[in-house]
C-alpha positions as CSV (number, residue, x, y, z in Angstrom):
1,X,-97.0,-39.1,-52.9
2,X,-95.4,-38.1,-56.0
3,X,-96.0,-34.2,-54.9
4,X,-94.5,-34.8,-51.6
5,X,-91.4,-36.8,-52.7
6,X,-90.7,-34.0,-55.5
7,X,-91.1,-31.5,-53.0
8,X,-88.5,-33.1,-50.8
9,X,-86.1,-33.6,-53.6
10,X,-86.4,-29.8,-54.3
11,X,-85.7,-28.7,-50.9
12,X,-83.0,-30.9,-50.8
13,X,-81.5,-29.8,-54.1
14,X,-82.3,-26.4,-53.2
15,X,-80.3,-26.1,-49.9
16,X,-77.3,-23.7,-49.9
17,X,-74.1,-25.6,-49.6
18,X,-71.9,-22.7,-49.5
19,X,-73.0,-21.9,-45.8
20,X,-71.1,-24.7,-44.5
21,X,-67.6,-23.2,-45.0
22,X,-64.6,-24.9,-43.7
23,X,-64.5,-24.6,-39.7
24,X,-60.7,-23.5,-39.6
25,X,-61.6,-20.8,-42.0
26,X,-64.0,-19.4,-40.0
27,X,-62.5,-20.0,-36.5
28,X,-59.1,-18.2,-37.5
29,X,-57.3,-20.9,-34.9
30,X,-54.1,-20.8,-37.0
31,X,-53.7,-17.0,-37.1
32,X,-54.1,-16.7,-33.4
33,X,-51.9,-19.9,-32.9
34,X,-49.2,-18.0,-34.6
35,X,-49.6,-14.7,-32.9
36,X,-49.6,-16.4,-29.3
37,X,-46.2,-18.4,-30.2
38,X,-44.8,-15.0,-31.1
39,X,-45.9,-13.7,-28.1
40,X,-44.1,-16.4,-26.2
41,X,-40.9,-15.9,-28.1
42,X,-41.2,-12.2,-27.6
43,X,-41.2,-12.9,-24.0
44,X,-38.3,-15.3,-24.0
45,X,-36.5,-12.9,-25.9
46,X,-36.9,-10.0,-23.4
47,X,-36.0,-12.5,-20.9
48,X,-32.6,-13.1,-22.4
49,X,-32.2,-9.4,-22.7
50,X,-32.7,-8.9,-19.1
51,X,-30.1,-12.0,-18.2
52,X,-27.4,-10.3,-20.4
53,X,-27.7,-6.9,-18.9
54,X,-27.5,-8.9,-15.4
55,X,-24.2,-10.5,-16.6
56,X,-23.1,-7.1,-17.8
57,X,-23.7,-5.5,-14.2
58,X,-21.7,-8.6,-12.7
59,X,-19.0,-8.2,-14.6
60,X,-18.6,-4.4,-14.2
61,X,-19.0,-4.8,-10.6
62,X,-16.2,-7.4,-10.5
63,X,-13.8,-5.3,-12.7
64,X,-14.8,-2.5,-10.4
65,X,-13.9,-4.6,-7.2
66,X,-10.6,-5.8,-8.9
67,X,-9.6,-2.3,-9.4
68,X,-10.2,-1.5,-6.3
69,X,-8.3,-3.9,-4.6
70,X,-5.2,-3.4,-7.3
71,X,-4.8,-0.3,-5.7
72,X,-5.3,-0.9,-2.2
73,X,-2.1,0.1,-0.1
74,X,0.0,-2.9,1.0
75,X,0.6,-3.7,4.4
76,X,3.7,-3.0,5.0
77,X,5.6,0.1,7.0
78,X,5.1,2.2,4.0
79,X,1.4,2.0,4.3
80,X,1.7,3.8,7.9
81,X,3.7,6.3,6.4
82,X,1.4,6.9,3.3
83,X,-1.6,7.4,5.9
84,X,0.0,10.7,7.4
85,X,-1.0,12.6,3.9
86,X,-4.5,13.9,3.4
87,X,-4.1,13.1,0.0
88,X,-3.2,9.4,0.5
89,X,-6.2,9.4,3.0
90,X,-8.3,10.9,0.5
91,X,-7.3,8.2,-2.4
92,X,-8.3,5.4,0.2
93,X,-11.5,6.7,0.8
94,X,-11.7,7.2,-2.8
95,X,-11.3,3.5,-3.4
96,X,-13.3,2.2,-0.3
97,X,-16.2,4.1,-1.9
98,X,-15.8,2.6,-5.6
99,X,-15.9,-0.7,-3.4
100,X,-19.2,0.0,-2.5
101,X,-20.1,1.6,-5.6
102,X,-19.3,-1.9,-6.8
103,X,-21.5,-3.6,-4.6
104,X,-24.4,-1.8,-6.0
105,X,-23.9,-2.7,-9.3
106,X,-24.2,-6.6,-7.7
107,X,-27.1,-5.6,-6.2
108,X,-28.6,-4.5,-9.7
109,X,-27.8,-7.7,-11.1
110,X,-29.1,-9.6,-8.0
111,X,-32.6,-7.8,-8.2
112,X,-32.7,-8.4,-12.1
113,X,-31.9,-12.4,-11.5
114,X,-34.4,-12.5,-8.7
115,X,-37.2,-10.1,-9.7
116,X,-37.4,-10.2,-13.4
117,X,-35.7,-13.3,-14.9
118,X,-36.5,-15.8,-12.2
119,X,-40.4,-14.6,-12.0
120,X,-40.5,-14.9,-16.3
121,X,-39.0,-18.2,-16.2
122,X,-41.7,-19.4,-14.1
123,X,-44.5,-17.4,-16.0
124,X,-42.9,-18.6,-19.3
125,X,-43.7,-22.3,-18.5
126,X,-47.3,-21.6,-17.1
127,X,-47.9,-19.4,-20.4
128,X,-47.1,-22.5,-22.5
129,X,-49.2,-24.7,-20.7
130,X,-52.1,-22.6,-20.5
131,X,-51.9,-21.9,-24.1
132,X,-51.7,-25.3,-24.8
133,X,-54.6,-26.3,-22.7
134,X,-56.9,-23.4,-24.5
135,X,-56.1,-24.4,-28.2
136,X,-56.5,-28.5,-27.2
137,X,-60.2,-27.4,-25.8
138,X,-60.8,-25.6,-29.3
139,X,-59.4,-28.0,-31.3
140,X,-61.3,-30.3,-29.6
141,X,-64.6,-28.5,-30.1
142,X,-63.7,-27.8,-33.7
143,X,-63.0,-31.8,-34.3
144,X,-66.8,-32.3,-32.5
145,X,-68.7,-30.0,-35.1
146,X,-66.8,-31.3,-38.3
147,X,-67.7,-34.8,-37.1
148,X,-71.3,-33.6,-36.6
149,X,-71.2,-31.9,-39.9
150,X,-69.8,-35.1,-41.5
151,X,-72.9,-37.2,-39.9
152,X,-75.4,-34.9,-41.2
153,X,-74.1,-34.9,-44.7
154,X,-74.2,-38.6,-44.5
155,X,-77.9,-38.0,-43.6
156,X,-78.7,-36.1,-46.1
157,X,-77.0,-38.2,-48.9
158,X,-79.0,-41.0,-47.6
159,X,-82.3,-39.1,-47.8
160,X,-81.6,-38.0,-51.3
161,X,-80.5,-41.2,-52.2
162,X,-83.9,-42.8,-50.9
163,X,-85.9,-40.2,-52.5
164,X,-84.6,-40.9,-55.8
165,X,-85.0,-44.6,-55.7
166,X,-89.0,-44.1,-54.3
167,X,-89.2,-41.4,-57.5
168,X,-88.0,-44.5,-59.7
169,X,-90.2,-47.1,-58.1
170,X,-93.3,-44.9,-58.6
171,X,-92.4,-44.2,-62.3
172,X,-91.9,-47.6,-62.7
173,X,-95.6,-48.8,-61.1
174,X,-97.1,-45.8,-63.0
175,X,-95.8,-47.0,-66.3
176,X,-97.0,-50.6,-65.8
177,X,-100.4,-49.4,-64.5
178,X,-101.1,-47.5,-67.5
179,X,-100.1,-49.8,-70.3
180,X,-103.3,-50.9,-72.0
181,X,-101.7,-52.8,-74.6
182,X,-100.4,-55.3,-71.8
183,X,-102.7,-58.3,-71.3
184,X,-104.1,-59.7,-68.2
185,X,-101.6,-62.5,-68.5
186,X,-98.3,-60.2,-68.9
187,X,-99.8,-58.2,-66.1
188,X,-99.7,-61.0,-63.7
189,X,-96.8,-62.0,-65.5
190,X,-95.2,-58.7,-64.8
191,X,-96.0,-58.5,-60.8
192,X,-97.7,-55.1,-61.2
193,X,-98.7,-55.7,-57.5
194,X,-95.1,-56.6,-56.6
195,X,-94.3,-53.4,-58.2
196,X,-96.5,-51.6,-56.2
197,X,-95.2,-53.1,-53.0
198,X,-92.0,-51.8,-54.0
199,X,-92.8,-48.5,-54.7
200,X,-94.6,-48.2,-51.4
201,X,-91.4,-49.8,-49.5
202,X,-89.2,-47.3,-51.5
203,X,-91.4,-44.3,-50.2
204,X,-91.4,-45.4,-46.7
205,X,-87.9,-45.4,-46.6
206,X,-87.6,-42.3,-48.0
207,X,-89.9,-41.2,-45.4
208,X,-87.6,-42.3,-42.5
209,X,-84.6,-41.1,-44.0
210,X,-86.3,-37.6,-44.2
211,X,-87.4,-38.3,-40.4
212,X,-83.6,-39.1,-39.7
213,X,-82.3,-36.0,-41.8
214,X,-84.7,-33.6,-40.2
215,X,-83.8,-34.8,-36.8
216,X,-80.1,-34.7,-37.3
217,X,-80.0,-31.3,-39.0
218,X,-82.0,-29.8,-36.2
219,X,-79.2,-31.4,-33.9
220,X,-76.5,-30.3,-35.9
221,X,-77.7,-26.8,-35.8
222,X,-78.0,-26.3,-32.5
223,X,-74.4,-27.9,-31.9
224,X,-73.4,-25.4,-34.5
225,X,-75.2,-22.6,-32.7
226,X,-73.4,-23.7,-29.2
227,X,-70.0,-24.0,-31.0
228,X,-70.0,-20.5,-32.8
229,X,-71.7,-18.8,-29.8
230,X,-70.5,-20.3,-26.9
231,X,-67.7,-23.0,-26.8
232,X,-65.3,-20.9,-29.6
233,X,-65.9,-17.4,-28.0
234,X,-65.1,-18.8,-24.4
235,X,-61.9,-20.2,-25.9
236,X,-61.3,-17.2,-27.8
237,X,-61.5,-14.9,-24.4
238,X,-59.3,-17.3,-22.6
239,X,-56.6,-16.8,-25.1
240,X,-57.6,-13.1,-25.2
241,X,-57.2,-12.8,-21.4
242,X,-54.0,-14.8,-21.5
243,X,-52.6,-12.4,-24.0
244,X,-53.4,-9.4,-22.0
245,X,-51.8,-11.0,-19.0
246,X,-48.8,-11.8,-21.1
247,X,-48.6,-7.9,-22.3
248,X,-49.3,-6.6,-18.7
249,X,-46.4,-8.9,-17.2
250,X,-43.9,-7.5,-20.1
251,X,-45.1,-4.0,-18.8
252,X,-44.4,-4.8,-15.1
253,X,-40.9,-6.1,-16.1
254,X,-40.1,-3.2,-17.7
255,X,-40.9,-1.1,-14.7
256,X,-39.0,-3.1,-12.6
257,X,-36.3,-2.9,-14.8
258,X,-36.1,0.6,-14.3
259,X,-36.9,0.7,-10.8
260,X,-34.0,-1.7,-9.8
261,X,-31.3,0.8,-11.1
262,X,-33.5,3.9,-9.2
263,X,-33.2,1.8,-6.1
264,X,-29.6,1.9,-5.7
265,X,-28.9,5.7,-7.1
266,X,-29.3,6.8,-3.4
267,X,-26.5,4.8,-2.3
268,X,-24.5,5.3,-5.5
269,X,-25.0,8.8,-4.6
270,X,-23.4,8.9,-1.1
271,X,-20.7,7.0,-2.7
272,X,-20.1,9.8,-5.1
273,X,-20.7,12.2,-2.2
274,X,-17.7,10.3,-0.2
275,X,-15.6,10.5,-2.9
276,X,-16.2,14.4,-3.3
277,X,-15.8,14.8,0.2
278,X,-12.9,13.0,0.4
279,X,-11.4,15.1,-2.3
280,X,-12.1,18.1,-0.5
281,X,-10.5,17.2,2.8
282,X,-7.1,17.1,1.1
283,X,-5.0,19.8,2.8
284,X,-1.9,20.9,0.8
285,X,-0.3,22.9,3.6
286,X,-1.4,19.8,6.0
287,X,0.9,17.5,3.8
288,X,3.9,20.0,3.3
289,X,4.0,20.1,7.3
290,X,4.4,16.5,7.4
291,X,7.2,16.3,5.0
292,X,8.5,19.1,7.0
293,X,8.3,16.8,10.4
294,X,9.2,13.6,8.7
295,X,12.6,15.2,7.6
296,X,13.4,17.8,10.1
297,X,16.9,17.2,11.3
298,X,17.1,19.1,14.1
299,X,20.8,21.0,13.4
300,X,21.3,24.3,13.9
301,X,21.6,26.6,10.8
302,X,25.3,27.8,9.9
303,X,26.4,31.1,11.6
304,X,27.1,34.3,9.7
305,X,29.5,34.7,7.1
306,X,31.6,37.5,8.5
307,X,32.7,40.1,6.1
308,X,36.1,40.1,4.6
309,X,37.7,43.2,3.7
310,X,39.9,43.4,0.8
311,X,40.6,47.1,1.0
312,X,43.5,46.8,3.8
313,X,47.2,45.5,3.5
314,X,48.2,43.0,0.9
315,X,48.1,40.4,3.7
316,X,44.9,39.1,3.7
317,X,43.1,38.3,7.0
318,X,41.5,35.2,6.7
319,X,37.9,34.8,8.6
320,X,37.6,32.5,11.1
321,X,35.4,30.3,9.0
322,X,37.9,30.1,6.2
323,X,39.4,26.8,5.5
324,X,42.8,27.3,6.7
325,X,41.8,28.9,10.0
326,X,39.3,26.3,10.6
327,X,41.7,23.6,10.0
328,X,44.7,25.5,12.6
329,X,42.3,26.9,15.1
330,X,40.5,23.7,15.8
331,X,42.4,21.1,17.5
332,X,42.0,17.6,16.3
333,X,43.3,14.4,18.2
334,X,46.4,13.0,17.6
335,X,45.0,9.7,17.4
336,X,42.0,7.5,15.9
337,X,38.8,8.2,17.9
338,X,37.7,5.0,19.6
339,X,34.1,6.6,20.2
340,X,31.2,6.0,17.9
341,X,31.3,7.9,14.7
342,X,28.2,10.4,14.2
343,X,26.0,10.5,11.9
344,X,25.5,7.9,9.6
345,X,28.7,6.0,9.8
346,X,27.2,2.9,8.0
347,X,27.7,-0.8,9.4
348,X,26.8,-3.3,6.8
349,X,26.7,-6.0,9.8
350,X,24.4,-4.0,12.2
351,X,21.1,-4.1,10.5
352,X,19.1,-1.2,10.5
353,X,21.0,0.6,13.4
354,X,21.7,1.1,17.1
355,X,19.0,0.8,19.4
356,X,19.5,4.4,20.5
357,X,18.7,5.8,17.1
358,X,22.1,7.5,17.2
359,X,22.6,7.0,13.7
360,X,19.6,9.4,12.8
361,X,19.6,13.3,13.4
362,X,18.6,14.9,16.2
363,X,14.9,15.5,15.6
364,X,14.5,12.1,13.8
365,X,16.1,10.6,17.0
366,X,13.8,12.3,19.0
367,X,10.5,11.5,17.3
368,X,12.0,7.5,17.2
369,X,12.8,7.3,21.1
370,X,9.5,9.0,21.7
371,X,7.6,6.6,19.4
372,X,9.4,3.9,21.1
373,X,8.7,5.5,24.6
374,X,5.0,5.3,23.6
375,X,4.8,1.4,22.4
376,X,6.7,0.6,25.9
377,X,4.4,2.3,27.9
378,X,1.1,0.7,26.0
379,X,3.3,-2.9,26.6
380,X,3.2,-2.0,30.3
381,X,-0.4,-1.0,30.3
382,X,-1.3,-4.4,28.7
383,X,0.9,-6.3,31.5
384,X,-0.7,-4.3,34.4
385,X,-4.1,-5.2,32.9
386,X,-3.1,-9.1,32.6
387,X,-1.8,-8.7,36.0
388,X,-5.1,-7.1,37.6
389,X,-6.9,-9.7,35.8
390,X,-5.3,-12.4,37.4
391,X,-5.0,-10.9,40.7
392,X,-9.0,-11.1,40.7
393,X,-8.8,-14.3,39.3
394,X,-6.6,-15.5,41.9
395,X,-8.8,-13.6,44.8
396,X,-11.7,-15.7,43.6
397,X,-10.1,-19.2,43.9
398,X,-9.2,-17.8,47.3
399,X,-12.7,-17.6,48.4
400,X,-14.0,-20.4,46.2
401,X,-11.6,-23.2,46.3
402,X,-14.0,-25.3,44.3
403,X,-13.6,-23.0,41.1
404,X,-9.8,-23.6,41.0
405,X,-6.3,-23.5,42.8
406,X,-5.1,-20.2,43.4
407,X,-1.4,-21.4,43.1
408,X,-1.8,-22.0,39.5
409,X,-2.0,-18.5,39.2
410,X,1.3,-17.5,40.6
411,X,3.6,-18.7,37.5
412,X,2.2,-16.4,35.3
413,X,2.1,-13.8,38.0
414,X,5.6,-13.9,38.2
415,X,6.2,-13.8,34.7
416,X,4.2,-10.9,34.2
417,X,6.0,-8.8,36.9
418,X,9.5,-9.9,35.2
419,X,7.7,-8.3,31.9
420,X,6.7,-5.5,33.5
421,X,10.3,-4.7,35.4
422,X,12.4,-5.0,31.9
423,X,9.8,-3.1,30.3
424,X,10.5,-0.2,33.0
425,X,13.8,-0.6,32.7
426,X,13.8,-0.3,29.1
427,X,11.7,3.0,29.2
428,X,14.2,4.6,32.0
429,X,16.9,3.6,29.4
430,X,14.9,5.5,26.4
431,X,14.0,8.4,28.6
432,X,17.7,9.2,29.2
433,X,18.6,8.9,25.6
434,X,15.5,11.2,25.1
435,X,16.8,13.8,27.7
436,X,19.9,13.8,26.4
437,X,18.8,14.6,22.7
438,X,16.7,17.2,24.1
439,X,19.3,18.9,25.9
440,X,21.6,18.8,22.5
441,X,18.7,20.4,20.3
442,X,18.2,24.0,20.0
443,X,15.1,25.6,21.8
444,X,12.4,26.6,20.1
445,X,12.8,30.2,20.8
446,X,16.1,30.5,19.5
447,X,15.1,28.6,15.9
448,X,12.7,31.2,16.0
449,X,14.7,33.9,16.7
450,X,17.4,32.4,13.8
451,X,14.6,32.0,11.3
452,X,13.6,35.5,11.6
453,X,17.2,37.2,11.6
454,X,17.6,35.2,8.4
455,X,14.3,36.3,6.6
456,X,15.3,39.9,7.7
457,X,18.9,39.3,6.2
458,X,17.4,38.1,3.0
459,X,15.0,40.9,2.9
460,X,17.8,43.8,2.9
461,X,19.0,44.5,-0.7
462,X,22.1,46.0,0.8
463,X,23.5,43.8,2.4
464,X,27.3,42.9,2.0
465,X,27.1,39.1,3.5
466,X,28.7,36.9,0.7
467,X,25.9,34.5,1.1
468,X,24.0,37.3,-0.8
469,X,26.5,37.5,-3.7
470,X,26.0,33.4,-4.5
471,X,24.8,32.8,-7.9
472,X,23.3,29.2,-8.3
473,X,23.9,27.6,-11.6
474,X,21.1,27.5,-14.1
475,X,19.1,24.5,-14.1
476,X,18.7,22.0,-17.2
477,X,15.2,21.7,-19.0
478,X,15.4,18.1,-16.8
479,X,15.7,19.9,-13.8
480,X,19.9,18.9,-13.0
481,X,22.3,21.4,-12.8
482,X,24.5,21.6,-15.9
483,X,27.1,24.1,-14.9
484,X,30.4,22.4,-15.2
485,X,33.2,22.8,-13.0
486,X,36.0,24.9,-13.1
487,X,39.3,23.1,-13.5
488,X,41.8,26.0,-12.1
489,X,39.6,26.0,-8.7
490,X,39.5,22.3,-8.4
491,X,43.5,22.5,-8.8
492,X,43.7,25.0,-6.3
493,X,41.5,23.0,-3.8
494,X,43.7,19.7,-4.2
495,X,47.1,22.5,-3.6
496,X,45.4,23.9,-0.3
497,X,44.9,20.5,0.8
498,X,48.2,19.2,0.3
499,X,49.8,22.0,1.6
500,X,48.2,21.8,5.2
501,X,48.8,18.0,6.0
502,X,48.1,18.6,9.4
503,X,44.3,19.2,8.6
504,X,44.2,15.4,6.7
505,X,44.6,13.6,10.0
506,X,41.7,11.3,10.2
507,X,39.2,11.0,12.5
508,X,37.3,7.8,11.8
509,X,37.6,4.9,14.2
510,X,38.4,1.6,13.9
511,X,35.3,0.3,12.5
512,X,35.0,2.7,9.6
513,X,38.8,2.5,8.6
514,X,38.2,-1.5,8.1
515,X,35.6,-0.6,5.4
516,X,36.8,-0.5,1.9
517,X,37.6,2.9,0.3
518,X,34.7,4.1,-1.5
519,X,34.9,5.1,-5.2
520,X,34.5,8.7,-6.2
521,X,31.2,9.1,-7.9
522,X,30.8,12.8,-8.0
523,X,31.8,16.2,-7.0
524,X,30.4,19.1,-4.8
525,X,30.8,22.2,-4.0
526,X,30.2,23.8,-0.5
527,X,27.5,26.8,-0.5
528,X,28.0,27.3,2.9
529,X,30.6,26.7,5.7
530,X,30.2,23.6,8.2
531,X,32.4,23.5,11.3
532,X,31.8,19.6,11.8
533,X,32.0,19.7,15.3
534,X,29.9,16.3,15.8
535,X,32.2,13.2,15.2
536,X,31.9,11.4,11.8
537,X,31.4,14.9,10.0
538,X,34.2,16.7,8.0
539,X,34.9,20.7,8.2
540,X,34.1,22.2,5.0
541,X,34.7,26.1,3.8
542,X,32.5,27.9,1.8
543,X,33.5,27.2,-2.3
544,X,35.8,24.4,-1.4
545,X,35.4,21.8,-3.7
546,X,35.1,18.2,-2.4
547,X,34.6,14.5,-3.9
548,X,31.4,12.9,-3.3
549,X,31.6,9.0,-2.3
550,X,28.3,8.4,-1.4
551,X,24.7,10.2,-2.2
552,X,22.0,11.1,0.3
553,X,19.9,8.3,1.0
554,X,17.3,10.4,2.1
555,X,18.3,11.0,5.2
556,X,19.8,14.7,4.6
557,X,23.6,13.8,4.6
558,X,26.1,13.7,1.9
559,X,29.4,11.5,2.2
560,X,32.4,13.5,0.7
561,X,36.3,13.3,0.7
562,X,38.8,15.7,0.5
563,X,41.4,13.3,-0.1
564,X,42.6,9.8,0.7
565,X,42.8,10.1,4.6
566,X,40.0,12.7,5.3
567,X,36.4,12.2,4.3
568,X,33.1,12.6,6.4
569,X,29.5,13.8,6.1
570,X,28.4,17.2,5.3
571,X,24.4,18.2,5.2
572,X,23.0,17.8,1.8
573,X,21.8,21.4,1.8
574,X,25.1,22.8,2.3
575,X,26.7,21.5,-1.0
576,X,25.9,21.8,-4.7
577,X,26.4,18.0,-5.7
578,X,27.8,17.4,-9.6
579,X,27.5,13.7,-10.1
580,X,29.7,11.7,-12.5
581,X,28.8,10.3,-15.9
582,X,28.3,6.6,-14.3
583,X,26.0,7.9,-12.1
584,X,22.1,8.7,-12.8
585,X,22.5,11.9,-13.7
586,X,23.6,15.2,-12.5
587,X,21.7,16.0,-9.4
588,X,21.8,19.2,-7.2
589,X,20.3,19.1,-3.9
590,X,19.3,22.3,-2.1
């Protein structure tokens, strides 16, 4: 018994306790927990990055849309006028393409939100739940093996304690049994038999403890083997799979991040191609022709200036176009003309002008009348279409009285008939005015002939025409002419005007005379003679100095005054204007 007990104690004492290291250090759960938490934080950081990129795209698209809207033409008459020019239409196309371009950036923001941000937000929630579950399983297995280890340690200590107590009882019995000096009475007194029994009991307890310890040790080793070779590897494998899926998801999102931009590139390219095509559609010559058509007056150019021979006698033979002969040779009415002044006699109480557009130059008047006729014809067509529709409806009511009363359509048909009659009357009226304007306007063949004549004259270097000898004043850097008037010439012009009182007879009607006398805002010099055969205009001679009382308002006419009683309109292109210091600057109209 003693040999068995000592052997057991030796086995117990010889166990290598360092084999049972702390499980936390073996399993590396802390490191894995930190790493997986960092992976989740990285995914959240990337989601935040995509969200900020989406916000940038949204704000950029909003700013681009506002820019396009800001420069869109306003809904007014000016828009219709600007739409005639190719560069205005090209700019409008560019604004529309830019608006579509902004829409593509909105698409980028929407796709980033739906395909990345929303998906990652859901995946993050699932990832956190999955990670928590795996670590819970790992912690649970770890706690179980640690509990088993503690029970094994308890069995081992109990086995060790029982072995020690059995060894002490055995030694005590042997000591009492081998003592020869002890008398029989002492032996009985000391209960050697009881000591033997006690030793046997202790040995039995040690034997039971050994059996329990051996059994639990075998169980623990099995659990430990399962823990380290099955449970923990499974948990670690799940964590590894989770990490690989997370990394794979990040890669997919980064690819989607680039694909979202790539998907809109074809449409963005089309927008840019549209801008390029709009720029290529600009036609300078077409736009310049539009300007010519818009401001063409339709007046005939002045006739040729006759040659004045100063080499004959001292008595000067004035030309028919000089100031004196023009005034003396033309019969002027003795009284005021009661007809309507033309052109551009302003009446502040009549709004935009008369119905027949007689306040406009011939060409502009012809265009306005033609446009009015087109509108009237369209209105007539609309009324006729409505009349045809109502007539068909009435026929249906006649054939099927249950669908409606035929008499209910008659008032509307009568109204439409009156409207058509009124519109047809207006058409006849405007057609008459248009025919009148076209009769007065020079034919195109005459205009081309005169144009060719002027070009041939201008190309001849030895022409003695006075118009060829005119010198235009030099222009200042800001575009205005800086030549000062000759006081001597101005005095002569005034003297000539005073010497011919017959030429100062006013030609204005009561409407014009009722207006207040306009102040002088500058002077002008006639570059060409103008006969002033139309009412409201004034005759001027070449080189004559006049007072400017109203600037050109964009219609091609300037209002001038010769003296207090004689004033009227002259073509702006016939005079060189010098505005006073109180005007906006010295402007020259050519």
